[in-house]
FIZA-201789 format. One record per residue: residue in one letter; x negated, z, y of N, C-alpha, C, O in turn; residue number from 1; chain. Coordinates in steps of 0.001 Angstrom, whole numbers. Layout:
% residues N
<node><res>A</res><n_east>X</n_east><n_up>Z</n_up><n_north>Y</n_north><ca_east>X</ca_east><ca_up>Z</ca_up><ca_north>Y</ca_north><c_east>X</c_east><c_up>Z</c_up><c_north>Y</c_north><o_east>X</o_east><o_up>Z</o_up><o_north>Y</o_north><n>NUM</n><chain>A</chain></node>
...
This chain:
% residues 69
<node><res>M</res><n_east>-125073</n_east><n_up>48361</n_up><n_north>89360</n_north><ca_east>-124018</ca_east><ca_up>47423</ca_up><ca_north>88886</ca_north><c_east>-123871</c_east><c_up>46183</c_up><c_north>89925</c_north><o_east>-123677</o_east><o_up>46415</o_up><o_north>91118</o_north><n>1</n><chain>A</chain></node>
<node><res>S</res><n_east>-123960</n_east><n_up>45014</n_up><n_north>89486</n_north><ca_east>-123871</ca_east><ca_up>43947</ca_up><ca_north>90504</ca_north><c_east>-122368</c_east><c_up>43817</c_up><c_north>91001</c_north><o_east>-121444</o_east><o_up>44385</o_up><o_north>90419</o_north><n>2</n><chain>A</chain></node>
<node><res>R</res><n_east>-122220</n_east><n_up>43099</n_up><n_north>92020</n_north><ca_east>-120949</ca_east><ca_up>43007</ca_up><ca_north>92549</ca_north><c_east>-119885</c_east><c_up>42167</c_up><c_north>91725</c_north><o_east>-118667</o_east><o_up>42273</o_up><o_north>91872</o_north><n>3</n><chain>A</chain></node>
<node><res>Y</res><n_east>-120555</n_east><n_up>41277</n_up><n_north>90792</n_north><ca_east>-119805</ca_east><ca_up>40334</ca_up><ca_north>89864</ca_north><c_east>-119243</c_east><c_up>41159</c_up><c_north>88748</c_north><o_east>-118279</o_east><o_up>40720</o_up><o_north>88121</o_north><n>4</n><chain>A</chain></node>
<node><res>M</res><n_east>-119794</n_east><n_up>42375</n_up><n_north>88438</n_north><ca_east>-119380</ca_east><ca_up>43161</ca_up><ca_north>87234</ca_north><c_east>-118372</c_east><c_up>44222</c_up><c_north>87668</c_north><o_east>-117812</o_east><o_up>44885</o_up><o_north>86796</o_north><n>5</n><chain>A</chain></node>
<node><res>R</res><n_east>-118109</n_east><n_up>44422</n_up><n_north>88938</n_north><ca_east>-117015</ca_east><ca_up>45423</ca_up><ca_north>89300</ca_north><c_east>-115729</c_east><c_up>45045</c_up><c_north>88982</c_north><o_east>-115423</o_east><o_up>43852</o_up><o_north>88994</o_north><n>6</n><chain>A</chain></node>
<node><res>P</res><n_east>-114821</n_east><n_up>46034</n_up><n_north>88657</n_north><ca_east>-113430</ca_east><ca_up>45608</ca_up><ca_north>88383</ca_north><c_east>-112766</c_east><c_up>45111</c_up><c_north>89865</c_north><o_east>-113198</o_east><o_up>45413</o_up><o_north>90977</o_north><n>7</n><chain>A</chain></node>
<node><res>P</res><n_east>-111687</n_east><n_up>44332</n_up><n_north>89580</n_north><ca_east>-111057</ca_east><ca_up>43853</ca_up><ca_north>90698</ca_north><c_east>-110598</c_east><c_up>44803</c_up><c_north>91765</c_north><o_east>-110107</o_east><o_up>45868</o_up><o_north>91392</o_north><n>8</n><chain>A</chain></node>
<node><res>N</res><n_east>-110695</n_east><n_up>44553</n_up><n_north>93012</n_north><ca_east>-110255</ca_east><ca_up>45560</ca_up><ca_north>94060</ca_north><c_east>-108646</c_east><c_up>45566</c_up><c_north>94029</c_north><o_east>-107957</o_east><o_up>44549</o_up><o_north>93950</o_north><n>9</n><chain>A</chain></node>
<node><res>A</res><n_east>-108163</n_east><n_up>46889</n_up><n_north>94105</n_north><ca_east>-106728</ca_east><ca_up>47070</ca_up><ca_north>93904</ca_north><c_east>-106341</c_east><c_up>47794</c_up><c_north>95290</c_north><o_east>-105604</o_east><o_up>48780</o_up><o_north>95251</o_north><n>10</n><chain>A</chain></node>
<node><res>S</res><n_east>-106806</n_east><n_up>47336</n_up><n_north>96444</n_north><ca_east>-106325</ca_east><ca_up>47758</ca_up><ca_north>97772</ca_north><c_east>-105182</c_east><c_up>47030</c_up><c_north>98476</c_north><o_east>-105125</o_east><o_up>45800</o_up><o_north>98469</o_north><n>11</n><chain>A</chain></node>
<node><res>L</res><n_east>-104377</n_east><n_up>47708</n_up><n_north>99015</n_north><ca_east>-103266</ca_east><ca_up>47065</ca_up><ca_north>99826</ca_north><c_east>-103514</c_east><c_up>47234</c_up><c_north>101302</c_north><o_east>-103733</o_east><o_up>48363</o_up><o_north>101740</o_north><n>12</n><chain>A</chain></node>
<node><res>F</res><n_east>-103495</n_east><n_up>46217</n_up><n_north>102071</n_north><ca_east>-103603</ca_east><ca_up>46287</ca_up><ca_north>103465</ca_north><c_east>-102157</c_east><c_up>46349</c_up><c_north>104085</c_north><o_east>-101349</o_east><o_up>45439</o_up><o_north>103901</o_north><n>13</n><chain>A</chain></node>
<node><res>V</res><n_east>-101890</n_east><n_up>47408</n_up><n_north>104789</n_north><ca_east>-100659</ca_east><ca_up>47554</ca_up><ca_north>105487</ca_north><c_east>-100615</c_east><c_up>47498</c_up><c_north>106995</c_north><o_east>-101105</o_east><o_up>48456</o_up><o_north>107591</o_north><n>14</n><chain>A</chain></node>
<node><res>R</res><n_east>-100147</n_east><n_up>46607</n_up><n_north>107622</n_north><ca_east>-100060</ca_east><ca_up>46375</ca_up><ca_north>109194</ca_north><c_east>-98853</c_east><c_up>47037</c_up><c_north>109854</c_north><o_east>-97814</o_east><o_up>47284</o_up><o_north>109241</o_north><n>15</n><chain>A</chain></node>
<node><res>N</res><n_east>-99046</n_east><n_up>47294</n_up><n_north>111076</n_north><ca_east>-97913</ca_east><ca_up>47606</ca_up><ca_north>112006</ca_north><c_east>-97290</c_east><c_up>48932</c_up><c_north>111671</c_north><o_east>-96076</o_east><o_up>49099</o_up><o_north>111783</o_north><n>16</n><chain>A</chain></node>
<node><res>I</res><n_east>-98146</n_east><n_up>49923</n_up><n_north>111241</n_north><ca_east>-97664</ca_east><ca_up>51311</ca_up><ca_north>111011</ca_north><c_east>-97553</c_east><c_up>52173</c_up><c_north>112248</c_north><o_east>-98331</o_east><o_up>52069</o_up><o_north>113196</o_north><n>17</n><chain>A</chain></node>
<node><res>S</res><n_east>-96638</n_east><n_up>52953</n_up><n_north>112197</n_north><ca_east>-96532</ca_east><ca_up>53832</ca_up><ca_north>113477</ca_north><c_east>-97644</c_east><c_up>54729</c_up><c_north>113694</c_north><o_east>-98284</o_east><o_up>55154</o_up><o_north>112732</o_north><n>18</n><chain>A</chain></node>
<node><res>D</res><n_east>-97930</n_east><n_up>55056</n_up><n_north>114906</n_north><ca_east>-98937</ca_east><ca_up>56014</ca_up><ca_north>115244</ca_north><c_east>-98626</c_east><c_up>57447</c_up><c_north>114706</c_north><o_east>-99527</o_east><o_up>58257</o_up><o_north>114488</o_north><n>19</n><chain>A</chain></node>
<node><res>E</res><n_east>-97350</n_east><n_up>57707</n_up><n_north>114511</n_north><ca_east>-96954</ca_east><ca_up>59024</ca_up><ca_north>113805</ca_north><c_east>-97022</c_east><c_up>59029</c_up><c_north>112309</c_north><o_east>-96881</o_east><o_up>60073</o_up><o_north>111671</o_north><n>20</n><chain>A</chain></node>
<node><res>S</res><n_east>-97236</n_east><n_up>57874</n_up><n_north>111752</n_north><ca_east>-97376</ca_east><ca_up>57794</ca_up><ca_north>110147</ca_north><c_east>-98462</c_east><c_up>58704</c_up><c_north>109627</c_north><o_east>-99528</o_east><o_up>58737</o_up><o_north>110242</o_north><n>21</n><chain>A</chain></node>
<node><res>R</res><n_east>-98296</n_east><n_up>59412</n_up><n_north>108596</n_north><ca_east>-99307</ca_east><ca_up>60194</ca_up><ca_north>107901</ca_north><c_east>-99632</c_east><c_up>59594</c_up><c_north>106667</c_north><o_east>-98938</o_east><o_up>58656</o_up><o_north>106277</o_north><n>22</n><chain>A</chain></node>
<node><res>P</res><n_east>-100670</n_east><n_up>60031</n_up><n_north>105935</n_north><ca_east>-101025</ca_east><ca_up>59551</ca_up><ca_north>104554</ca_north><c_east>-99859</c_east><c_up>59908</c_up><c_north>103653</c_north><o_east>-99556</o_east><o_up>59150</o_up><o_north>102731</o_north><n>23</n><chain>A</chain></node>
<node><res>E</res><n_east>-99221</n_east><n_up>60983</n_up><n_north>103872</n_north><ca_east>-98127</ca_east><ca_up>61613</ca_up><ca_north>102919</ca_north><c_east>-96924</c_east><c_up>60654</c_up><c_north>103097</c_north><o_east>-96231</o_east><o_up>60428</o_up><o_north>102106</o_north><n>24</n><chain>A</chain></node>
<node><res>D</res><n_east>-96637</n_east><n_up>60104</n_up><n_north>104218</n_north><ca_east>-95546</ca_east><ca_up>59298</ca_up><ca_north>104429</ca_north><c_east>-95806</c_east><c_up>57905</c_up><c_north>103663</c_north><o_east>-94943</o_east><o_up>57329</o_up><o_north>103001</o_north><n>25</n><chain>A</chain></node>
<node><res>L</res><n_east>-96888</n_east><n_up>57533</n_up><n_north>103817</n_north><ca_east>-97173</ca_east><ca_up>56111</ca_up><ca_north>103026</ca_north><c_east>-97264</c_east><c_up>56485</c_up><c_north>101527</c_north><o_east>-96787</o_east><o_up>55715</o_up><o_north>100693</o_north><n>26</n><chain>A</chain></node>
<node><res>R</res><n_east>-97844</n_east><n_up>57610</n_up><n_north>101166</n_north><ca_east>-97876</ca_east><ca_up>57868</ca_up><ca_north>99670</ca_north><c_east>-96310</c_east><c_up>57838</c_up><c_north>99171</c_north><o_east>-95947</o_east><o_up>57175</o_up><o_north>98199</o_north><n>27</n><chain>A</chain></node>
<node><res>R</res><n_east>-95598</n_east><n_up>58495</n_up><n_north>99818</n_north><ca_east>-94088</ca_east><ca_up>58529</ca_up><ca_north>99408</ca_north><c_east>-93319</c_east><c_up>57163</c_up><c_north>99314</c_north><o_east>-92464</o_east><o_up>56895</o_up><o_north>98470</o_north><n>28</n><chain>A</chain></node>
<node><res>E</res><n_east>-93785</n_east><n_up>56310</n_up><n_north>100364</n_north><ca_east>-93026</ca_east><ca_up>55031</ca_up><ca_north>100330</ca_north><c_east>-93566</c_east><c_up>54009</c_up><c_north>99239</c_north><o_east>-92832</o_east><o_up>53303</o_up><o_north>98548</o_north><n>29</n><chain>A</chain></node>
<node><res>F</res><n_east>-94961</n_east><n_up>54031</n_up><n_north>99180</n_north><ca_east>-95682</ca_east><ca_up>53084</ca_up><ca_north>98272</ca_north><c_east>-95987</c_east><c_up>53738</c_up><c_north>96792</c_north><o_east>-96445</o_east><o_up>53081</o_up><o_north>95857</o_north><n>30</n><chain>A</chain></node>
<node><res>G</res><n_east>-95681</n_east><n_up>55048</n_up><n_north>96734</n_north><ca_east>-95860</ca_east><ca_up>55581</ca_up><ca_north>95386</ca_north><c_east>-94876</c_east><c_up>55180</c_up><c_north>94354</c_north><o_east>-95138</o_east><o_up>55322</o_up><o_north>93160</o_north><n>31</n><chain>A</chain></node>
<node><res>R</res><n_east>-93713</n_east><n_up>54664</n_up><n_north>94783</n_north><ca_east>-92775</ca_east><ca_up>54237</ca_up><ca_north>93845</ca_north><c_east>-93128</c_east><c_up>52999</c_up><c_north>93056</c_north><o_east>-92501</o_east><o_up>52667</o_up><o_north>92050</o_north><n>32</n><chain>A</chain></node>
<node><res>Y</res><n_east>-94249</n_east><n_up>52265</n_up><n_north>93591</n_north><ca_east>-94836</ca_east><ca_up>51138</ca_up><ca_north>92855</ca_north><c_east>-95921</c_east><c_up>51488</c_up><c_north>91871</c_north><o_east>-96408</o_east><o_up>50640</o_up><o_north>91122</o_north><n>33</n><chain>A</chain></node>
<node><res>G</res><n_east>-96265</n_east><n_up>52662</n_up><n_north>91883</n_north><ca_east>-97282</ca_east><ca_up>53118</ca_up><ca_north>90775</ca_north><c_east>-98221</c_east><c_up>54314</c_up><c_north>91403</c_north><o_east>-98072</o_east><o_up>54754</o_up><o_north>92543</o_north><n>34</n><chain>A</chain></node>
<node><res>P</res><n_east>-99054</n_east><n_up>54692</n_up><n_north>90617</n_north><ca_east>-99953</ca_east><ca_up>55902</ca_up><ca_north>91064</ca_north><c_east>-100829</c_east><c_up>55420</c_up><c_north>92235</c_north><o_east>-101185</o_east><o_up>54241</o_up><o_north>92239</o_north><n>35</n><chain>A</chain></node>
<node><res>I</res><n_east>-101185</n_east><n_up>56208</n_up><n_north>93180</n_north><ca_east>-101986</ca_east><ca_up>55943</ca_up><ca_north>94291</ca_north><c_east>-103251</c_east><c_up>56762</c_up><c_north>94180</c_north><o_east>-103186</o_east><o_up>57968</o_up><o_north>93944</o_north><n>36</n><chain>A</chain></node>
<node><res>V</res><n_east>-104399</n_east><n_up>56133</n_up><n_north>94346</n_north><ca_east>-105639</ca_east><ca_up>56781</ca_up><ca_north>94252</ca_north><c_east>-106037</c_east><c_up>57289</c_up><c_north>95742</c_north><o_east>-106490</o_east><o_up>58430</o_up><o_north>95839</o_north><n>37</n><chain>A</chain></node>
<node><res>D</res><n_east>-105904</n_east><n_up>56575</n_up><n_north>96785</n_north><ca_east>-106244</ca_east><ca_up>57025</ca_up><ca_north>98137</ca_north><c_east>-105376</c_east><c_up>56297</c_up><c_north>99220</c_north><o_east>-104985</o_east><o_up>55146</o_up><o_north>99022</o_north><n>38</n><chain>A</chain></node>
<node><res>V</res><n_east>-105093</n_east><n_up>56956</n_up><n_north>100321</n_north><ca_east>-104527</ca_east><ca_up>56294</ca_up><ca_north>101551</ca_north><c_east>-105446</c_east><c_up>56424</c_up><c_north>102632</c_north><o_east>-105861</o_east><o_up>57556</o_up><o_north>102881</o_north><n>39</n><chain>A</chain></node>
<node><res>Y</res><n_east>-105857</n_east><n_up>55405</n_up><n_north>103356</n_north><ca_east>-106808</ca_east><ca_up>55625</ca_up><ca_north>104471</ca_north><c_east>-106252</c_east><c_up>54902</c_up><c_north>105627</c_north><o_east>-105952</o_east><o_up>53709</o_up><o_north>105583</o_north><n>40</n><chain>A</chain></node>
<node><res>I</res><n_east>-106113</n_east><n_up>55708</n_up><n_north>106737</n_north><ca_east>-105589</ca_east><ca_up>55285</ca_up><ca_north>107986</ca_north><c_east>-106716</c_east><c_up>55332</c_up><c_north>108794</c_north><o_east>-107125</o_east><o_up>56465</o_up><o_north>109047</o_north><n>41</n><chain>A</chain></node>
<node><res>P</res><n_east>-107448</n_east><n_up>54198</n_up><n_north>109362</n_north><ca_east>-108535</ca_east><ca_up>54301</ca_up><ca_north>110191</ca_north><c_east>-108142</c_east><c_up>54822</c_up><c_north>111596</c_north><o_east>-107017</o_east><o_up>54616</o_up><o_north>112052</o_north><n>42</n><chain>A</chain></node>
<node><res>L</res><n_east>-109063</n_east><n_up>55479</n_up><n_north>112246</n_north><ca_east>-108942</ca_east><ca_up>56043</ca_up><ca_north>113683</ca_north><c_east>-109756</c_east><c_up>55310</c_up><c_north>114623</c_north><o_east>-110855</o_east><o_up>54870</o_up><o_north>114286</o_north><n>43</n><chain>A</chain></node>
<node><res>D</res><n_east>-109263</n_east><n_up>55147</n_up><n_north>115827</n_north><ca_east>-110181</ca_east><ca_up>54444</ca_up><ca_north>116861</ca_north><c_east>-111310</c_east><c_up>55472</c_up><c_north>117122</c_north><o_east>-111109</o_east><o_up>56687</o_up><o_north>117134</o_north><n>44</n><chain>A</chain></node>
<node><res>F</res><n_east>-112541</n_east><n_up>54875</n_up><n_north>117335</n_north><ca_east>-113675</ca_east><ca_up>55766</ca_up><ca_north>117523</ca_north><c_east>-113659</c_east><c_up>56558</c_up><c_north>118764</c_north><o_east>-114214</o_east><o_up>57657</o_up><o_north>118773</o_north><n>45</n><chain>A</chain></node>
<node><res>Y</res><n_east>-113066</n_east><n_up>56092</n_up><n_north>119821</n_north><ca_east>-113137</ca_east><ca_up>56679</ca_up><ca_north>121067</ca_north><c_east>-111835</c_east><c_up>57578</c_up><c_north>121373</c_north><o_east>-111945</o_east><o_up>58677</o_up><o_north>121915</o_north><n>46</n><chain>A</chain></node>
<node><res>T</res><n_east>-110784</n_east><n_up>57117</n_up><n_north>121047</n_north><ca_east>-109496</ca_east><ca_up>57935</ca_up><ca_north>121211</ca_north><c_east>-109123</c_east><c_up>58848</c_up><c_north>120223</c_north><o_east>-108435</o_east><o_up>59848</o_up><o_north>120426</o_north><n>47</n><chain>A</chain></node>
<node><res>R</res><n_east>-109667</n_east><n_up>58427</n_up><n_north>118961</n_north><ca_east>-109254</ca_east><ca_up>59175</ca_up><ca_north>117712</ca_north><c_east>-107802</c_east><c_up>59111</c_up><c_north>117355</c_north><o_east>-107279</o_east><o_up>59995</o_up><o_north>116676</o_north><n>48</n><chain>A</chain></node>
<node><res>Q</res><n_east>-107104</n_east><n_up>58001</n_up><n_north>117838</n_north><ca_east>-105692</ca_east><ca_up>57632</ca_up><ca_north>117523</ca_north><c_east>-105727</c_east><c_up>56569</c_up><c_north>116414</c_north><o_east>-106646</o_east><o_up>55754</o_up><o_north>116339</o_north><n>49</n><chain>A</chain></node>
<node><res>P</res><n_east>-104735</n_east><n_up>56604</n_up><n_north>115591</n_north><ca_east>-104658</ca_east><ca_up>55698</ca_up><ca_north>114595</ca_north><c_east>-104654</c_east><c_up>54315</c_up><c_north>115098</c_north><o_east>-104161</o_east><o_up>54067</o_up><o_north>116198</o_north><n>50</n><chain>A</chain></node>
<node><res>R</res><n_east>-105227</n_east><n_up>53305</n_up><n_north>114286</n_north><ca_east>-105338</ca_east><ca_up>51929</ca_up><ca_north>114880</ca_north><c_east>-104110</c_east><c_up>50992</c_up><c_north>114466</c_north><o_east>-104101</o_east><o_up>49798</o_up><o_north>114763</o_north><n>51</n><chain>A</chain></node>
<node><res>G</res><n_east>-103216</n_east><n_up>51526</n_up><n_north>113858</n_north><ca_east>-101940</ca_east><ca_up>50736</ca_up><ca_north>113430</ca_north><c_east>-101983</c_east><c_up>50093</c_up><c_north>112125</c_north><o_east>-101130</o_east><o_up>49242</o_up><o_north>111876</o_north><n>52</n><chain>A</chain></node>
<node><res>F</res><n_east>-102938</n_east><n_up>50414</n_up><n_north>111191</n_north><ca_east>-102931</ca_east><ca_up>49836</ca_up><ca_north>110022</ca_north><c_east>-103462</c_east><c_up>50826</c_up><c_north>109023</c_north><o_east>-103983</o_east><o_up>51873</o_up><o_north>109409</o_north><n>53</n><chain>A</chain></node>
<node><res>A</res><n_east>-103338</n_east><n_up>50506</n_up><n_north>107676</n_north><ca_east>-103714</ca_east><ca_up>51410</ca_up><ca_north>106607</ca_north><c_east>-104204</c_east><c_up>50728</c_up><c_north>105321</c_north><o_east>-103778</o_east><o_up>49611</o_up><o_north>105029</o_north><n>54</n><chain>A</chain></node>
<node><res>Y</res><n_east>-104982</n_east><n_up>51296</n_up><n_north>104639</n_north><ca_east>-105393</ca_east><ca_up>50738</ca_up><ca_north>103209</ca_north><c_east>-104785</c_east><c_up>51767</c_up><c_north>102198</c_north><o_east>-104998</o_east><o_up>52977</o_up><o_north>102273</o_north><n>55</n><chain>A</chain></node>
<node><res>I</res><n_east>-104050</n_east><n_up>51200</n_up><n_north>101295</n_north><ca_east>-103587</ca_east><ca_up>51930</ca_up><ca_north>100123</ca_north><c_east>-104253</c_east><c_up>51521</c_up><c_north>98814</c_north><o_east>-104157</o_east><o_up>50354</o_up><o_north>98434</o_north><n>56</n><chain>A</chain></node>
<node><res>Q</res><n_east>-104927</n_east><n_up>52433</n_up><n_north>98108</n_north><ca_east>-105744</ca_east><ca_up>52012</ca_up><ca_north>96933</ca_north><c_east>-104881</c_east><c_up>52410</c_up><c_north>95674</c_north><o_east>-104475</o_east><o_up>53562</o_up><o_north>95522</o_north><n>57</n><chain>A</chain></node>
<node><res>Y</res><n_east>-104636</n_east><n_up>51437</n_up><n_north>94819</n_north><ca_east>-104125</ca_east><ca_up>51740</ca_up><ca_north>93509</ca_north><c_east>-105192</c_east><c_up>51592</c_up><c_north>92433</c_north><o_east>-106172</o_east><o_up>50863</o_up><o_north>92591</o_north><n>58</n><chain>A</chain></node>
<node><res>P</res><n_east>-104965</n_east><n_up>52319</n_up><n_north>91317</n_north><ca_east>-105977</ca_east><ca_up>52363</ca_up><ca_north>90302</ca_north><c_east>-106034</c_east><c_up>50988</c_up><c_north>89572</c_north><o_east>-107133</o_east><o_up>50621</o_up><o_north>89157</o_north><n>59</n><chain>A</chain></node>
<node><res>F</res><n_east>-104973</n_east><n_up>50217</n_up><n_north>89386</n_north><ca_east>-104878</ca_east><ca_up>49010</ca_up><ca_north>88702</ca_north><c_east>-104414</c_east><c_up>47816</c_up><c_north>89569</c_north><o_east>-103472</o_east><o_up>48025</o_up><o_north>90334</o_north><n>60</n><chain>A</chain></node>
<node><res>P</res><n_east>-104939</n_east><n_up>46664</n_up><n_north>89533</n_north><ca_east>-104519</ca_east><ca_up>45476</ca_up><ca_north>90275</ca_north><c_east>-102931</c_east><c_up>45060</c_up><c_north>89934</c_north><o_east>-102212</o_east><o_up>44443</o_up><o_north>90720</o_north><n>61</n><chain>A</chain></node>
<node><res>M</res><n_east>-102559</n_east><n_up>45491</n_up><n_north>88697</n_north><ca_east>-101173</ca_east><ca_up>45129</ca_up><ca_north>88139</ca_north><c_east>-100111</c_east><c_up>45719</c_up><c_north>89207</c_north><o_east>-99127</o_east><o_up>45042</o_up><o_north>89505</o_north><n>62</n><chain>A</chain></node>
<node><res>N</res><n_east>-100321</n_east><n_up>46952</n_up><n_north>89757</n_north><ca_east>-99418</ca_east><ca_up>47515</ca_up><ca_north>90628</ca_north><c_east>-99295</c_east><c_up>46778</c_up><c_north>91929</c_north><o_east>-98226</o_east><o_up>46815</o_up><o_north>92538</o_north><n>63</n><chain>A</chain></node>
<node><res>L</res><n_east>-100243</n_east><n_up>46165</n_up><n_north>92353</n_north><ca_east>-100323</ca_east><ca_up>45136</ca_up><ca_north>93643</ca_north><c_east>-99404</c_east><c_up>44017</c_up><c_north>93220</c_north><o_east>-98546</o_east><o_up>43679</o_up><o_north>94035</o_north><n>64</n><chain>A</chain></node>
<node><res>Y</res><n_east>-99470</n_east><n_up>43336</n_up><n_north>91950</n_north><ca_east>-98635</ca_east><ca_up>42268</ca_up><ca_north>91645</ca_north><c_east>-97199</c_east><c_up>42557</c_up><c_north>91789</c_north><o_east>-96397</o_east><o_up>41713</o_up><o_north>92187</o_north><n>65</n><chain>A</chain></node>
<node><res>C</res><n_east>-96858</n_east><n_up>43863</n_up><n_north>91431</n_north><ca_east>-95384</ca_east><ca_up>44150</ca_up><ca_north>91638</ca_north><c_east>-94936</c_east><c_up>44312</c_up><c_north>92971</c_north><o_east>-93733</o_east><o_up>44194</o_up><o_north>93204</o_north><n>66</n><chain>A</chain></node>
<node><res>L</res><n_east>-95828</n_east><n_up>44594</n_up><n_north>93980</n_north><ca_east>-95481</ca_east><ca_up>44713</ca_up><ca_north>95369</ca_north><c_east>-95345</c_east><c_up>43344</c_up><c_north>95974</c_north><o_east>-94543</o_east><o_up>43188</o_up><o_north>96895</o_north><n>67</n><chain>A</chain></node>
<node><res>V</res><n_east>-96080</n_east><n_up>42320</n_up><n_north>95519</n_north><ca_east>-96078</ca_east><ca_up>40966</ca_up><ca_north>96090</ca_north><c_east>-94830</c_east><c_up>40260</c_up><c_north>95716</c_north><o_east>-94317</o_east><o_up>39474</o_up><o_north>96513</o_north><n>68</n><chain>A</chain></node>
<node><res>L</res><n_east>-94274</n_east><n_up>40509</n_up><n_north>94475</n_north><ca_east>-93157</ca_east><ca_up>39718</ca_up><ca_north>93987</ca_north><c_east>-91934</c_east><c_up>40330</c_up><c_north>94628</c_north><o_east>-90818</o_east><o_up>39864</o_up><o_north>94398</o_north><n>69</n><chain>A</chain></node>
């Protein structure tokens, strides 16, 4: 499938999250805006500590529209 045929990306980039934040915490907070497919918190390669941001993936772009407004 070419990249032009893919459905629109429905990921939300969240900055300045606490090092103690867990995916369950973000699911609880952002789950009120719609169902969540995945929560990804990247880790630093060397220290294995969270890098301070996360990606939250929704199944439909319409859920992101509700967050922006």
